[in-house]
N, C-alpha and C positions, 0 to 999 in steps of 0.2 A: 591507355585506355583507349577503346574504341569510341568510334564518334556516337553510334548508338546507346552506347553507355553511358556517357556524357548526356544526351538526348534526356535519358530517361530521368538523371540526376537532376538536371535543369527543371523537367518537367515536375518533378517531385517538390523540388524548393519552391517553384512559382505556386503548386497547390497550396503547400505551407503559409507562403508569402499573404497570399489571398485570404486563406482561412483564420490565421491570427491577425489579431489588431495590434498585438505588442511583438516585440521582439528586439533582441539585443546583439548588437556585433561586439564581439570579446576578443583578447588575446589570451589564450591558455598556455603560449608556448613557454617553456623551460619548465613546466610540470612535469614531474616523472611519472611514471606509469601508475605508479601507487598512488599518488596525488591527483591522476588523471580519473582515474578510478572511482577514487572517495567524491570526487566532484561530480561525476555522473552521476552516482549513487544517490547523492543531495537532490541533485536535479531530479531524479525519477522520482523521490518523496515529495517532493514540493510541486510535481505536474509541471515539470519544466521540459521542453525537449531540447536537449543540447546534440549538436550536429557541428562537427568538422569539417569545412568544406573550402575546394580550392576558389580564391579570388575571381579567378576568371569564369568559373562555374555561377559563382554565387551573382556576377555581375550581370550575365544573361537572364538570370531568374530574376532579378531586380527589373531588367529592362521589359521583362514578359508580364510582370506582374501587373494585374488591376490598379493598384495604387501608382502613384507617381511619387517614386523612390530614388531620383537621380541626384537627390544631396548626398546620398549615400555612397555614391561612388567614389569622393576622394578618399574615404577611409579604407578601401580595400586595399592593402598593403600588408607586406607581411602574412604573419599567421592569424587566420580569421575562425573562428566559431559563433554560430548562431544560437543563441537562446530563445526559444518560441515559449510563449508564455499566456492563459488566459486572462490573466491578472496582471496590469502593467508595473506593479511595485514590487512582486515576489521575486524575479531574479536580481533585482538591484538589492534586496534584503538579503537574499543567499549569497550574493559578491561578496557584501559587507561581512557576513559573518564568516564566510570563507578565508577572507584576508585577514583575520584575527591571526590566524595561525599559518597564511602562504602569502607570498608576494602577487601571485595571480590567481584571479582572470582580471583583465585590465579592461575596462569599458572605452571599447573605440566609438560606438556611438549607439543609440536607441531609438525605436520608433514605438511610442507610446501614446494612446489616445488621438492619434494623428499627428502629432509633433513629434520633432526630432530634437535628439539631444545628442551632444557631441562633448567628447572628453571624459577621462576618469574623473574629474571632479563633480559630474551630474550626478554620480551614484547616490551621492546623500540626498541630493533633491529628488531624485527617482525613489528612493525608498520610502520618503514621507508622501508620496501621491497615494490620495483617496482613491480607491477602485469607483468605478460607475455606480455601481450597487450601495457603495458608502454614500455616495454622495446625495442621491437619492434620498435614501434614509436620514442623512441629515435635513434635506429639503422638507421633507415630510414630518419631521418633528419640529421643526420652524413654522410651518403651518397648522400643526395642531395644535401648537400652545395658544393661540388666542383663541381659537375655536373654545377650546376647554374651557377657558376663563369665562366665556360667554355663557357656556352652558350651566357651569357652576354656579355664575351669578343670577340666572335664570331659575336655577332650580331652589336656590337659596332665598330669592326673592319670593318664589311663587309659594313656599311655606310660609312665609311673612304674610302675604296677601291673605292666604286662607286664615291665617289667624286673625287678621284684623276684619274678614267679614264673619268668621265665626262668632267674635266679641261684639260685634254690633247686631247680628241677628238676634242673640244672646237680650242686648240691653232693650228690644223691643218688646 
């Protein structure tokens, strides 16, 4: 591969690292062509961008990224593929589902919501993470609950007050 081709790959990887807030570094070696194709199809269905890349090129892209990703350098050994996703937990759920019938992919590391996760044992934790939108929705529900109670109390109290005033006006 020529230097120009490598520079183009590094530049494209750097752009993806900067664009996506969530990515997983995985090992999909030992998957045969049919299983790799199946994994790629499942990734495509879940809007996950799967790329197999050389570790040296990925390291240079990590170095050039706008984010501080130097903690990931140590996991760049052996075969590495990158899963880019808009939602942090989707790749972990896909990995869990795929591993019901296959031994791989193995999670090397993940960068999700500005946090690092290392090791394959983190797949379970990552699969249970709520997205930013889900957390905002939960907060809105929590905040709405007391307000709904106050409004409900005022509405029911207003009806009682109107009834009392009507009764008093009829007595006079």
